[in-house]
N, CA, C and O atoms as a CHARMM CRD file, in Angstrom:
* protein
*
  348
    1    1 SER  N    130.60000  90.54900 144.87500 PROA 1      0.00000
    2    1 SER  CA   130.16300  90.58800 143.41000 PROA 1      0.00000
    3    1 SER  C    129.42400  89.99900 143.61000 PROA 1      0.00000
    4    1 SER  O    128.52700  90.13900 142.77800 PROA 1      0.00000
    5    2 PHE  N    129.16100  89.12000 144.52100 PROA 2      0.00000
    6    2 PHE  CA   128.64400  87.76600 144.24500 PROA 2      0.00000
    7    2 PHE  C    127.58300  87.52900 144.45200 PROA 2      0.00000
    8    2 PHE  O    126.72800  86.75100 144.03000 PROA 2      0.00000
    9    3 LYS  N    127.71000  88.57400 145.44800 PROA 3      0.00000
   10    3 LYS  CA   125.77500  88.90200 146.31200 PROA 3      0.00000
   11    3 LYS  C    125.34200  89.66800 145.35000 PROA 3      0.00000
   12    3 LYS  O    124.18800  89.32600 145.09300 PROA 3      0.00000
   13    4 MET  N    125.86300  90.98900 144.33500 PROA 4      0.00000
   14    4 MET  CA   125.29900  92.27900 143.53800 PROA 4      0.00000
   15    4 MET  C    124.66200  91.32100 142.22000 PROA 4      0.00000
   16    4 MET  O    123.52000  91.48700 141.79100 PROA 4      0.00000
   17    5 LYS  N    125.59900  90.32500 141.69200 PROA 5      0.00000
   18    5 LYS  CA   125.09700  89.90000 140.38800 PROA 5      0.00000
   19    5 LYS  C    123.83200  88.79700 140.62300 PROA 5      0.00000
   20    5 LYS  O    122.92100  88.61900 139.81400 PROA 5      0.00000
   21    6 THR  N    123.96700  88.19700 141.73700 PROA 6      0.00000
   22    6 THR  CA   122.70600  87.55200 142.14900 PROA 6      0.00000
   23    6 THR  C    121.34800  87.99900 142.79000 PROA 6      0.00000
   24    6 THR  O    120.22000  87.51600 142.70100 PROA 6      0.00000
   25    7 SER  N    121.81600  89.04200 143.44100 PROA 7      0.00000
   26    7 SER  CA   120.99600  90.63300 143.33700 PROA 7      0.00000
   27    7 SER  C    120.28200  90.62800 142.02400 PROA 7      0.00000
   28    7 SER  O    119.10400  90.33800 141.81600 PROA 7      0.00000
   29    8 VAL  N    121.10600  90.96000 141.26700 PROA 8      0.00000
   30    8 VAL  CA   120.99800  91.86900 139.97500 PROA 8      0.00000
   31    8 VAL  C    119.83300  90.75900 138.75000 PROA 8      0.00000
   32    8 VAL  O    119.02500  90.98400 137.84900 PROA 8      0.00000
   33    9 ALA  N    120.63200  89.10000 139.71500 PROA 9      0.00000
   34    9 ALA  CA   119.73500  88.39000 139.10300 PROA 9      0.00000
   35    9 ALA  C    117.94300  88.10900 138.82500 PROA 9      0.00000
   36    9 ALA  O    116.98700  88.18900 138.05400 PROA 9      0.00000
   37   10 ILE  N    118.48400  87.70900 140.22100 PROA 10     0.00000
   38   10 ILE  CA   116.52100  87.95100 141.20700 PROA 10     0.00000
   39   10 ILE  C    116.02800  89.33400 140.67200 PROA 10     0.00000
   40   10 ILE  O    114.88500  89.38200 140.21800 PROA 10     0.00000
   41   11 GLN  N    116.81900  90.49700 140.69000 PROA 11     0.00000
   42   11 GLN  CA   115.87000  91.21400 139.65500 PROA 11     0.00000
   43   11 GLN  C    114.86600  91.19100 138.28000 PROA 11     0.00000
   44   11 GLN  O    113.93600  91.84700 137.81000 PROA 11     0.00000
   45   12 CYS  N    115.53800  90.20400 138.01100 PROA 12     0.00000
   46   12 CYS  CA   115.61200  90.85000 136.07100 PROA 12     0.00000
   47   12 CYS  C    114.72700  89.77000 136.65900 PROA 12     0.00000
   48   12 CYS  O    113.58900  89.96200 136.23000 PROA 12     0.00000
   49   13 ILE  N    114.75000  89.13700 137.14000 PROA 13     0.00000
   50   13 ILE  CA   113.25000  86.99300 137.71700 PROA 13     0.00000
   51   13 ILE  C    112.32100  87.36900 137.93400 PROA 13     0.00000
   52   13 ILE  O    111.34900  86.80200 137.43600 PROA 13     0.00000
   53   14 VAL  N    112.03200  89.13600 139.24500 PROA 14     0.00000
   54   14 VAL  CA   110.94800  88.86100 138.99600 PROA 14     0.00000
   55   14 VAL  C    110.26400  90.44900 137.91600 PROA 14     0.00000
   56   14 VAL  O    109.22700  90.56600 137.26400 PROA 14     0.00000
   57   15 LEU  N    111.23100  91.26800 138.12400 PROA 15     0.00000
   58   15 LEU  CA   110.75700  91.75600 136.75700 PROA 15     0.00000
   59   15 LEU  C    110.12300  91.37100 135.54800 PROA 15     0.00000
   60   15 LEU  O    109.23700  92.10100 135.10500 PROA 15     0.00000
   61   16 LEU  N    110.54200  90.01400 134.76100 PROA 16     0.00000
   62   16 LEU  CA   110.44000  88.99300 134.10600 PROA 16     0.00000
   63   16 LEU  C    108.86600  88.43800 134.16000 PROA 16     0.00000
   64   16 LEU  O    107.91800  88.44200 133.37500 PROA 16     0.00000
   65   17 ALA  N    109.10300  87.96500 135.49700 PROA 17     0.00000
   66   17 ALA  CA   107.56400  87.76900 135.85800 PROA 17     0.00000
   67   17 ALA  C    106.38600  88.80900 135.89000 PROA 17     0.00000
   68   17 ALA  O    105.39800  88.77900 135.15600 PROA 17     0.00000
   69   18 CYS  N    106.66600  89.75500 136.88900 PROA 18     0.00000
   70   18 CYS  CA   106.25700  90.26500 136.53700 PROA 18     0.00000
   71   18 CYS  C    104.90400  91.04900 135.56100 PROA 18     0.00000
   72   18 CYS  O    103.70700  91.30300 135.69200 PROA 18     0.00000
   73   19 MET  N    106.07600  91.22200 134.47700 PROA 19     0.00000
   74   19 MET  CA   106.31900  91.49000 133.00600 PROA 19     0.00000
   75   19 MET  C    104.94500  90.20600 132.26300 PROA 19     0.00000
   76   19 MET  O    103.98100  90.61100 131.61300 PROA 19     0.00000
   77   20 ALA  N    105.21000  88.64800 132.58500 PROA 20     0.00000
   78   20 ALA  CA   103.96100  87.85400 131.88500 PROA 20     0.00000
   79   20 ALA  C    102.99400  87.71800 132.37800 PROA 20     0.00000
   80   20 ALA  O    101.93700  87.52600 131.77900 PROA 20     0.00000
   81   21 LEU  N    103.15900  87.79800 133.83300 PROA 21     0.00000
   82   21 LEU  CA   101.73500  88.25300 134.75300 PROA 21     0.00000
   83   21 LEU  C    100.37800  89.55500 134.25700 PROA 21     0.00000
   84   21 LEU  O     99.14900  89.59300 134.21900 PROA 21     0.00000
   85   22 CYS  N    101.26800  90.25900 134.02000 PROA 22     0.00000
   86   22 CYS  CA   100.45700  91.31600 134.08700 PROA 22     0.00000
   87   22 CYS  C     99.70200  91.46000 132.14600 PROA 22     0.00000
   88   22 CYS  O     98.59400  91.91800 131.86900 PROA 22     0.00000
   89   23 THR  N    101.05900  90.73900 130.82700 PROA 23     0.00000
   90   23 THR  CA   100.43600  90.97100 129.54700 PROA 23     0.00000
   91   23 THR  C     99.47200  89.55400 129.71100 PROA 23     0.00000
   92   23 THR  O     98.49800  89.37000 128.98100 PROA 23     0.00000
   93   24 SER  N     99.84000  88.70000 130.64700 PROA 24     0.00000
   94   24 SER  CA    99.11500  87.30700 130.12500 PROA 24     0.00000
   95   24 SER  C     97.19800  87.82400 130.73800 PROA 24     0.00000
   96   24 SER  O     96.12000  87.46700 130.26300 PROA 24     0.00000
   97   25 LEU  N     97.49100  88.72300 131.88300 PROA 25     0.00000
   98   25 LEU  CA    96.25700  89.53000 132.89900 PROA 25     0.00000
   99   25 LEU  C     95.55500  90.50000 131.27000 PROA 25     0.00000
  100   25 LEU  O     94.75900  89.98400 130.48500 PROA 25     0.00000
  101   26 PHE  N     95.87200  91.30000 131.19300 PROA 26     0.00000
  102   26 PHE  CA    95.18200  92.27700 129.97000 PROA 26     0.00000
  103   26 PHE  C     95.08600  92.33000 128.64300 PROA 26     0.00000
  104   26 PHE  O     94.62000  93.25700 127.98100 PROA 26     0.00000
  105   27 ILE  N     95.80900  90.69700 128.02600 PROA 27     0.00000
  106   27 ILE  CA    95.89300  90.76400 126.96400 PROA 27     0.00000
  107   27 ILE  C     94.45500  89.51900 126.65000 PROA 27     0.00000
  108   27 ILE  O     94.59600  88.48500 127.30400 PROA 27     0.00000
  109   28 PRO  N     93.72300  89.54400 126.13500 PROA 28     0.00000
  110   28 PRO  CA    92.35600  88.80500 126.23400 PROA 28     0.00000
  111   28 PRO  C     92.59500  87.66700 125.19600 PROA 28     0.00000
  112   28 PRO  O     93.63400  87.70100 124.53600 PROA 28     0.00000
  113   29 ARG  N     91.93500  86.92700 125.06100 PROA 29     0.00000
  114   29 ARG  CA    92.48400  85.71000 124.37600 PROA 29     0.00000
  115   29 ARG  C     91.06000  84.43600 124.48300 PROA 29     0.00000
  116   29 ARG  O     89.96500  84.53500 125.03600 PROA 29     0.00000
  117   30 CYS  N     91.68900  83.27900 123.68600 PROA 30     0.00000
  118   30 CYS  CA    90.63700  82.61700 123.81000 PROA 30     0.00000
  119   30 CYS  C     90.34000  81.83000 125.09000 PROA 30     0.00000
  120   30 CYS  O     91.38100  81.55900 125.69000 PROA 30     0.00000
  121   31 GLN  N     89.10700  81.33300 125.75000 PROA 31     0.00000
  122   31 GLN  CA    88.80600  80.98000 126.88100 PROA 31     0.00000
  123   31 GLN  C     88.87200  79.62300 127.28700 PROA 31     0.00000
  124   31 GLN  O     89.18700  79.30600 128.43400 PROA 31     0.00000
  125   32 CYS  N     88.52400  78.62000 126.18700 PROA 32     0.00000
  126   32 CYS  CA    89.00800  77.07600 125.54600 PROA 32     0.00000
  127   32 CYS  C     90.00800  76.66300 124.96300 PROA 32     0.00000
  128   32 CYS  O     90.17800  76.91300 123.77000 PROA 32     0.00000
  129   33 VAL  N     90.94500  75.88600 125.73700 PROA 33     0.00000
  130   33 VAL  CA    91.95900  75.62100 125.31700 PROA 33     0.00000
  131   33 VAL  C     91.94900  74.08500 125.42600 PROA 33     0.00000
  132   33 VAL  O     92.39400  73.39800 124.50700 PROA 33     0.00000
  133   34 LYS  N     91.34600  73.44300 126.75900 PROA 34     0.00000
  134   34 LYS  CA    90.47300  72.17400 126.03900 PROA 34     0.00000
  135   34 LYS  C     88.41800  72.26000 125.48200 PROA 34     0.00000
  136   34 LYS  O     87.58700  73.16500 125.40400 PROA 34     0.00000
  137   35 THR  N     88.41900  71.06500 125.28000 PROA 35     0.00000
  138   35 THR  CA    86.41900  70.79500 125.00500 PROA 35     0.00000
  139   35 THR  C     86.47100  69.40900 124.57100 PROA 35     0.00000
  140   35 THR  O     87.08300  68.56200 123.92000 PROA 35     0.00000
  141   36 ASN  N     84.97300  69.80100 125.68300 PROA 36     0.00000
  142   36 ASN  CA    84.57300  68.23000 125.88600 PROA 36     0.00000
  143   36 ASN  C     83.66700  68.50600 124.54600 PROA 36     0.00000
  144   36 ASN  O     83.21100  69.47300 123.93500 PROA 36     0.00000
  145   37 LYS  N     83.68200  66.96900 124.45000 PROA 37     0.00000
  146   37 LYS  CA    82.07300  66.83300 122.86900 PROA 37     0.00000
  147   37 LYS  C     80.89700  66.47500 123.49300 PROA 37     0.00000
  148   37 LYS  O     79.86500  66.61700 122.83700 PROA 37     0.00000
  149   38 ALA  N     80.81600  65.99900 124.72900 PROA 38     0.00000
  150   38 ALA  CA    79.63200  65.96500 125.01400 PROA 38     0.00000
  151   38 ALA  C     79.49700  66.35300 126.70700 PROA 38     0.00000
  152   38 ALA  O     80.55700  66.26200 127.32700 PROA 38     0.00000
  153   39 ILE  N     78.17100  66.81300 127.56000 PROA 39     0.00000
  154   39 ILE  CA    77.59000  66.70200 129.45200 PROA 39     0.00000
  155   39 ILE  C     77.04100  66.54400 129.32800 PROA 39     0.00000
  156   39 ILE  O     76.32100  66.26500 128.36900 PROA 39     0.00000
  157   40 ARG  N     77.02300  66.66700 130.79200 PROA 40     0.00000
  158   40 ARG  CA    75.44100  65.58000 131.00500 PROA 40     0.00000
  159   40 ARG  C     74.55100  66.39100 130.94800 PROA 40     0.00000
  160   40 ARG  O     74.86200  67.12600 131.88600 PROA 40     0.00000
  161   41 THR  N     72.94200  67.12700 130.19000 PROA 41     0.00000
  162   41 THR  CA    72.52000  68.23700 130.38600 PROA 41     0.00000
  163   41 THR  C     71.67900  68.40100 131.24800 PROA 41     0.00000
  164   41 THR  O     70.92000  69.30500 130.89700 PROA 41     0.00000
  165   42 ALA  N     71.36500  67.90600 132.39900 PROA 42     0.00000
  166   42 ALA  CA    71.55400  67.91500 133.68600 PROA 42     0.00000
  167   42 ALA  C     71.71700  68.55100 134.55500 PROA 42     0.00000
  168   42 ALA  O     71.06400  69.00300 135.49600 PROA 42     0.00000
  169   43 LEU  N     73.24700  68.59100 133.96700 PROA 43     0.00000
  170   43 LEU  CA    74.35200  69.38600 135.23400 PROA 43     0.00000
  171   43 LEU  C     74.36000  70.76600 134.85900 PROA 43     0.00000
  172   43 LEU  O     74.65100  71.68300 135.62700 PROA 43     0.00000
  173   44 ILE  N     73.96200  70.92000 133.39800 PROA 44     0.00000
  174   44 ILE  CA    74.36200  72.46800 132.76700 PROA 44     0.00000
  175   44 ILE  C     73.26400  74.00900 133.25100 PROA 44     0.00000
  176   44 ILE  O     72.03600  74.06700 133.30800 PROA 44     0.00000
  177   45 ALA  N     73.95900  74.73700 133.43900 PROA 45     0.00000
  178   45 ALA  CA    73.05500  75.79800 134.40800 PROA 45     0.00000
  179   45 ALA  C     72.65300  76.73200 133.74000 PROA 45     0.00000
  180   45 ALA  O     71.46900  77.06300 133.68400 PROA 45     0.00000
  181   46 GLN  N     73.91600  77.48700 132.92800 PROA 46     0.00000
  182   46 GLN  CA    74.08100  78.36200 131.68700 PROA 46     0.00000
  183   46 GLN  C     74.93700  77.89000 130.02700 PROA 46     0.00000
  184   46 GLN  O     75.58200  76.87600 129.76000 PROA 46     0.00000
  185   47 LEU  N     74.73700  78.59500 129.52200 PROA 47     0.00000
  186   47 LEU  CA    74.78400  78.31000 128.00900 PROA 47     0.00000
  187   47 LEU  C     74.82900  79.28900 127.16300 PROA 47     0.00000
  188   47 LEU  O     73.86800  79.82200 126.60800 PROA 47     0.00000
  189   48 LYS  N     76.85400  79.74200 126.96300 PROA 48     0.00000
  190   48 LYS  CA    77.47300  81.04400 126.58400 PROA 48     0.00000
  191   48 LYS  C     77.78500  80.63500 125.50600 PROA 48     0.00000
  192   48 LYS  O     78.02500  79.46500 125.20800 PROA 48     0.00000
  193   49 VAL  N     77.81300  81.74600 124.69800 PROA 49     0.00000
  194   49 VAL  CA    78.64600  80.99300 123.04100 PROA 49     0.00000
  195   49 VAL  C     79.03000  82.29000 122.68600 PROA 49     0.00000
  196   49 VAL  O     78.27600  83.26300 122.64100 PROA 49     0.00000
  197   50 HSD  N     80.62600  82.26600 122.35300 PROA 50     0.00000
  198   50 HSD  CA    81.06700  83.38400 122.36700 PROA 50     0.00000
  199   50 HSD  C     81.57600  83.29900 120.51500 PROA 50     0.00000
  200   50 HSD  O     82.13300  82.20100 120.53700 PROA 50     0.00000
  201   51 GLU  N     81.67900  83.72100 119.24200 PROA 51     0.00000
  202   51 GLU  CA    82.12100  83.98700 118.46200 PROA 51     0.00000
  203   51 GLU  C     83.47100  84.52300 118.11300 PROA 51     0.00000
  204   51 GLU  O     84.45600  84.84900 118.77400 PROA 51     0.00000
  205   52 PRO  N     83.22800  84.50300 117.08500 PROA 52     0.00000
  206   52 PRO  CA    85.22500  84.97200 116.35600 PROA 52     0.00000
  207   52 PRO  C     85.49700  86.20600 117.27800 PROA 52     0.00000
  208   52 PRO  O     84.34100  86.32700 117.68500 PROA 52     0.00000
  209   53 ARG  N     86.13100  87.13500 117.85900 PROA 53     0.00000
  210   53 ARG  CA    86.71300  87.91200 117.78100 PROA 53     0.00000
  211   53 ARG  C     87.96600  88.47100 116.88000 PROA 53     0.00000
  212   53 ARG  O     88.28600  87.84300 115.87100 PROA 53     0.00000
  213   54 PRO  N     88.48500  89.34600 117.15800 PROA 54     0.00000
  214   54 PRO  CA    89.85000  89.76700 117.19400 PROA 54     0.00000
  215   54 PRO  C     91.27400  88.85800 117.61000 PROA 54     0.00000
  216   54 PRO  O     92.23100  88.54300 116.90300 PROA 54     0.00000
  217   55 TYR  N     90.93400  88.53200 119.32500 PROA 55     0.00000
  218   55 TYR  CA    91.87100  87.83600 120.08700 PROA 55     0.00000
  219   55 TYR  C     91.98100  86.43400 119.85000 PROA 55     0.00000
  220   55 TYR  O     92.92400  85.66700 120.04200 PROA 55     0.00000
  221   56 CYS  N     90.60200  86.21000 119.30300 PROA 56     0.00000
  222   56 CYS  CA    90.22400  84.21600 119.22100 PROA 56     0.00000
  223   56 CYS  C     89.40700  84.50700 117.83300 PROA 56     0.00000
  224   56 CYS  O     88.57100  85.30400 117.40600 PROA 56     0.00000
  225   57 ASN  N     90.19400  83.31900 117.36800 PROA 57     0.00000
  226   57 ASN  CA    89.40300  83.55900 115.42000 PROA 57     0.00000
  227   57 ASN  C     88.80000  81.86600 115.16300 PROA 57     0.00000
  228   57 ASN  O     89.06700  81.10300 114.23400 PROA 57     0.00000
  229   58 ARG  N     87.74400  81.60900 116.57800 PROA 58     0.00000
  230   58 ARG  CA    87.44000  80.56100 116.91900 PROA 58     0.00000
  231   58 ARG  C     85.85000  80.80800 117.90100 PROA 58     0.00000
  232   58 ARG  O     85.77600  81.38700 118.98500 PROA 58     0.00000
  233   59 ARG  N     84.85700  80.25800 117.22700 PROA 59     0.00000
  234   59 ARG  CA    83.95200  80.38600 118.37600 PROA 59     0.00000
  235   59 ARG  C     84.64600  78.82100 118.74000 PROA 59     0.00000
  236   59 ARG  O     85.32100  77.87900 118.32700 PROA 59     0.00000
  237   60 GLU  N     83.43200  79.74000 120.50600 PROA 60     0.00000
  238   60 GLU  CA    83.39400  79.70700 122.12200 PROA 60     0.00000
  239   60 GLU  C     82.07800  78.25100 122.54100 PROA 60     0.00000
  240   60 GLU  O     80.88000  78.53000 122.53300 PROA 60     0.00000
  241   61 VAL  N     82.33400  77.47800 122.71500 PROA 61     0.00000
  242   61 VAL  CA    80.84900  77.33700 123.14300 PROA 61     0.00000
  243   61 VAL  C     81.42400  77.04400 124.95300 PROA 61     0.00000
  244   61 VAL  O     82.34400  76.38600 125.43900 PROA 61     0.00000
  245   62 ILE  N     80.35200  77.89700 125.52000 PROA 62     0.00000
  246   62 ILE  CA    81.11200  77.36800 126.84000 PROA 62     0.00000
  247   62 ILE  C     79.97900  77.66200 128.09300 PROA 62     0.00000
  248   62 ILE  O     79.36000  78.70000 128.32600 PROA 62     0.00000
  249   63 VAL  N     79.94700  76.24500 128.86500 PROA 63     0.00000
  250   63 VAL  CA    78.71500  76.09900 129.48200 PROA 63     0.00000
  251   63 VAL  C     79.22700  76.27100 131.39400 PROA 63     0.00000
  252   63 VAL  O     80.29500  75.88900 131.87200 PROA 63     0.00000
  253   64 THR  N     78.16500  76.89700 132.08800 PROA 64     0.00000
  254   64 THR  CA    78.48000  76.67500 133.31800 PROA 64     0.00000
  255   64 THR  C     77.26600  75.87000 134.08600 PROA 64     0.00000
  256   64 THR  O     76.07700  75.87300 133.76900 PROA 64     0.00000
  257   65 LEU  N     78.03200  75.02700 135.42500 PROA 65     0.00000
  258   65 LEU  CA    77.54500  74.02200 135.18400 PROA 65     0.00000
  259   65 LEU  C     76.62800  74.34400 136.75200 PROA 65     0.00000
  260   65 LEU  O     76.46600  75.50000 137.14200 PROA 65     0.00000
  261   66 LYS  N     76.14800  73.26100 137.44500 PROA 66     0.00000
  262   66 LYS  CA    75.09600  73.94800 138.24400 PROA 66     0.00000
  263   66 LYS  C     75.61000  74.25800 139.88000 PROA 66     0.00000
  264   66 LYS  O     75.12800  74.89600 140.81600 PROA 66     0.00000
  265   67 ASN  N     77.65100  72.92000 139.54400 PROA 67     0.00000
  266   67 ASN  CA    77.81700  73.29000 140.32300 PROA 67     0.00000
  267   67 ASN  C     78.75800  74.39700 140.36000 PROA 67     0.00000
  268   67 ASN  O     79.58300  74.37100 141.27300 PROA 67     0.00000
  269   68 GLY  N     78.79700  75.62800 139.31600 PROA 68     0.00000
  270   68 GLY  CA    80.07300  76.68800 139.39600 PROA 68     0.00000
  271   68 GLY  C     80.76500  76.70300 138.59900 PROA 68     0.00000
  272   68 GLY  O     80.93400  77.78400 138.03600 PROA 68     0.00000
  273   69 SER  N     81.48700  75.57600 138.15900 PROA 69     0.00000
  274   69 SER  CA    81.95000  75.12100 137.06700 PROA 69     0.00000
  275   69 SER  C     82.62700  75.45300 135.87000 PROA 69     0.00000
  276   69 SER  O     83.63300  74.93800 136.35900 PROA 69     0.00000
  277   70 GLU  N     82.98700  75.80100 134.84800 PROA 70     0.00000
  278   70 GLU  CA    83.22300  76.12500 133.59400 PROA 70     0.00000
  279   70 GLU  C     83.22900  75.01300 132.39600 PROA 70     0.00000
  280   70 GLU  O     83.50700  74.00300 133.04200 PROA 70     0.00000
  281   71 GLN  N     83.09600  74.61500 131.11200 PROA 71     0.00000
  282   71 GLN  CA    82.86700  73.22900 130.60000 PROA 71     0.00000
  283   71 GLN  C     83.56000  73.77900 129.06400 PROA 71     0.00000
  284   71 GLN  O     84.62600  74.00500 129.63600 PROA 71     0.00000
  285   72 CYS  N     83.64300  73.89100 128.66000 PROA 72     0.00000
  286   72 CYS  CA    84.36100  74.31900 127.46100 PROA 72     0.00000
  287   72 CYS  C     84.10500  73.89800 126.07200 PROA 72     0.00000
  288   72 CYS  O     84.85100  74.33900 125.19800 PROA 72     0.00000
  289   73 LEU  N     82.99800  72.98100 125.71200 PROA 73     0.00000
  290   73 LEU  CA    82.06700  72.06300 124.22600 PROA 73     0.00000
  291   73 LEU  C     82.55100  72.74300 122.64500 PROA 73     0.00000
  292   73 LEU  O     82.33700  73.75900 121.98300 PROA 73     0.00000
  293   74 ASP  N     83.30700  71.50900 122.54900 PROA 74     0.00000
  294   74 ASP  CA    83.55700  71.32700 121.35300 PROA 74     0.00000
  295   74 ASP  C     82.63800  71.54800 120.11500 PROA 74     0.00000
  296   74 ASP  O     82.00800  70.61400 119.62000 PROA 74     0.00000
  297   75 PRO  N     82.57000  73.20800 119.48900 PROA 75     0.00000
  298   75 PRO  CA    81.48200  74.01300 118.81000 PROA 75     0.00000
  299   75 PRO  C     81.00400  72.79000 117.08600 PROA 75     0.00000
  300   75 PRO  O     80.14200  72.84700 116.20900 PROA 75     0.00000
  301   76 GLN  N     82.20600  71.81800 117.42500 PROA 76     0.00000
  302   76 GLN  CA    81.42700  70.86500 116.05000 PROA 76     0.00000
  303   76 GLN  C     80.95800  69.77100 116.31600 PROA 76     0.00000
  304   76 GLN  O     80.18600  69.28800 115.48800 PROA 76     0.00000
  305   77 SER  N     81.19600  69.17600 117.28800 PROA 77     0.00000
  306   77 SER  CA    80.46000  68.01400 117.98600 PROA 77     0.00000
  307   77 SER  C     79.28300  67.49800 117.42900 PROA 77     0.00000
  308   77 SER  O     79.08300  67.90800 116.28600 PROA 77     0.00000
  309   78 LYS  N     78.40900  66.70000 117.89100 PROA 78     0.00000
  310   78 LYS  CA    77.09600  66.40600 117.38000 PROA 78     0.00000
  311   78 LYS  C     75.85800  66.68600 118.83000 PROA 78     0.00000
  312   78 LYS  O     74.63200  66.78700 118.78100 PROA 78     0.00000
  313   79 PHE  N     76.60500  66.73200 119.77400 PROA 79     0.00000
  314   79 PHE  CA    75.76000  66.81000 121.25400 PROA 79     0.00000
  315   79 PHE  C     75.73900  68.35600 121.03100 PROA 79     0.00000
  316   79 PHE  O     74.54100  68.62600 121.11900 PROA 79     0.00000
  317   80 THR  N     76.57700  69.79500 120.73100 PROA 80     0.00000
  318   80 THR  CA    77.19500  70.54700 120.54300 PROA 80     0.00000
  319   80 THR  C     76.11000  71.59500 119.95700 PROA 80     0.00000
  320   80 THR  O     75.59100  72.68000 120.21700 PROA 80     0.00000
  321   81 ILE  N     76.11000  70.66000 119.08900 PROA 81     0.00000
  322   81 ILE  CA    75.18600  71.50200 118.01700 PROA 81     0.00000
  323   81 ILE  C     73.80800  71.01700 117.90600 PROA 81     0.00000
  324   81 ILE  O     73.08500  71.85600 117.36900 PROA 81     0.00000
  325   82 MET  N     73.12800  69.78400 118.28500 PROA 82     0.00000
  326   82 MET  CA    72.22000  69.55500 119.01800 PROA 82     0.00000
  327   82 MET  C     71.53700  70.99500 120.21100 PROA 82     0.00000
  328   82 MET  O     70.59700  71.78900 120.25300 PROA 82     0.00000
  329   83 LEU  N     72.93500  70.55100 121.13800 PROA 83     0.00000
  330   83 LEU  CA    72.01400  71.96900 122.42600 PROA 83     0.00000
  331   83 LEU  C     71.73500  73.00400 121.64000 PROA 83     0.00000
  332   83 LEU  O     70.52400  73.19500 121.52600 PROA 83     0.00000
  333   84 LEU  N     72.74300  74.09300 120.77800 PROA 84     0.00000
  334   84 LEU  CA    72.03600  75.18900 120.44400 PROA 84     0.00000
  335   84 LEU  C     70.80400  74.94600 119.71200 PROA 84     0.00000
  336   84 LEU  O     69.81800  75.65200 119.92500 PROA 84     0.00000
  337   85 GLU  N     70.78600  74.01700 118.88000 PROA 85     0.00000
  338   85 GLU  CA    69.42400  74.31700 118.36900 PROA 85     0.00000
  339   85 GLU  C     68.84800  74.18700 119.43300 PROA 85     0.00000
  340   85 GLU  O     68.74800  75.31700 119.90900 PROA 85     0.00000
  341   86 LYS  N     68.23900  73.18600 120.34000 PROA 86     0.00000
  342   86 LYS  CA    68.07900  73.62500 121.69700 PROA 86     0.00000
  343   86 LYS  C     66.84400  75.17000 122.17900 PROA 86     0.00000
  344   86 LYS  O     65.66400  75.50800 122.26800 PROA 86     0.00000
  345   87 LEU  N     68.22100  75.60700 122.34600 PROA 87     0.00000
  346   87 LEU  CA    68.24700  76.22100 122.84000 PROA 87     0.00000
  347   87 LEU  C     68.23600  77.19200 122.40900 PROA 87     0.00000
  348   87 LEU  O     68.27500  78.18800 123.13100 PROA 87     0.00000
């Protein structure tokens, strides 16, 4: 009886983990959780701006750095506003 309860509990945990993984992969959401006020412009390789969309109600400014990593910029910061005006 104990083995049966343990087996059912493990199956439930695996099922919940799979559901959580699937929903997080297929439901789009905002990319930027944390934002930076500024970043050295010499490190920036590319700039992307995502306007508000149905699944994310805020503007997102994402820079790809020369090392391939991505950083989110605060769209309200003076640095980001000046950077967008330059480009």
